[in-house]
Each structure stands twice: as C-alpha cells, then as structure tokens.
N, C-alpha and C positions, 0 to 999 in steps of 0.2 A: 482345256479349263485347268486350271490349277485351283485348289480349296485353300482356302486362306485361312490361317488359324490365329487365334489372338492370345494365343498362350503365353508370349514374351510379354505382351502389356499387360496381360492380367496378371501374371506374376510378380511383374513390377510393382503393379498398384498394391497388391495383397501385401508384399513384403515391405512396402514403405508405409502403410498402415501398423502391421504387425510392428515393425520396429519404433513406431512411434507408441505404441501400447506396452511397450515392455516394461515390466515391474507393476502391472495390473493385477488384480487378484483373480486368481482362477482362471475360466475359460476365456477373460476379457484380454487378456494376453496372449491366447493360443487361435482361437477361433475367430476367423476374417470377420463375420457377421458383428459378434459380441466386440470384438477390438473396435469395429468402426462405429459402432453405437456409441461405446464408451470413450471414445476419442471425440466423437462430436460433442456430447456431453461436457468432456473434460475443457474443449475448447471455449465454448460459450462460457463456461463458470471463469476461464482465463481473461476472457477478455473483458467481461465483467468486474472481474476482481481487480483489474490494473486500476481501474476508476474507482472502485470502492476504497482502495488503500490508500488513496489520496485522503479520503474524507476520515478515514480511520485515523492516520496519522495526524490529521488536524486537531482532532477530538483528544488524542492521547497529548498532544502539545498543550491545549488549553488547560486541561487536567493537571498537567504539571503545572503550569504558571501559576495557576489557581492556587493550587496547593502550598507554593512558595510564597505567593501574595498573602494569603490568610496567614502564615506564618509571622509575617511581617507587620500585620495588622492592616492590610486593605483589600478590599475586593478585587476580583479581576476585572470586572468593567471599569470599574473606579481607576486602575492600574492602566488599563489600556485607554481610557480617555485622558488620562494624564500625560500619558507618552505621545498621543497624536497632538494634544494642546502643546505640548514641548517641543513639537516637531522631531522626536526621535523616531527614526526611520528603521525598527529592527522587526523583523517577521517572526512569527510564532516559534518558528522552527528554531532560531537561534536564541528567542528568550528562555525557550524551554531547557536548551542547551546550556545557558549559564545558569538557570536555576537549579538545574542538577549538579553540574560541575564547578562552577565559580560565584559562588553565593557572594561573596563579599562584591562585585560588581552588580549583581543583582539586587542588594540592599542599596547602591548608590541608584540604580534604577527608579528603585521603589521610592526613594527621596526626591528625585528629579520629579516624578509622575505626583507626588502629592504637594510638593511644592508649587505647582502650576495651577 
C-alpha cells in the first residue's frame, strides 16, 4: 500500500487564495486562514456592491438633473413629466451628461418640457 499525500492539492488551493488576497493588510495577505476569511468577506462586498453601484449612479444622475433644472426654474419631477408627455425618450444618464457638458441642449429640453 502507498500512502496518498494531499500536499500538491493543498498547496495549490492555498496559493490560489493567497494570490487573491495579495495587498490585504497585515496577516490577511500572509496567513491562509486569515486570507480565506478576508477573501470571503471581500467577495460578499463585491457581489453586493455590483448591485448597489447601479442605485448610486442613478441617485447621482437625478441629483445633477435636479440641480440643472432648478437653475432653469423648473423642478425635477415637472421636467421628467414634461419630457414623458413630449415623448422625449432620454434616460437619466444621458440627461445628466447633457446637464453637465452641454447646457444649451439641456435648456432646449427644459423648454420642451415646459411647453407640454
């Protein structure tokens, strides 16, 4: 009988975890158990925050549109309602970009929203 050793598989698993934990603070990047716990935590945050990022960007776009609208003398909700009535199909990402980068076009959109 030959005794089977698992050192190759164990070493491979540990190296994979430690490689992913590279750059973590202190023992979290050096000790396998610490690195494994930190990595699991990090992966949970990464999964959650891929979804949270979408919400945060939408909030940012709405804030930018609202600020630009108020500078033109209209509220955000009235602006969006006016655009929907006028059948202007621009999403909030595009509207926020126009509000920041191209104020002339945004002013025209405000006029369209007010006109409906």
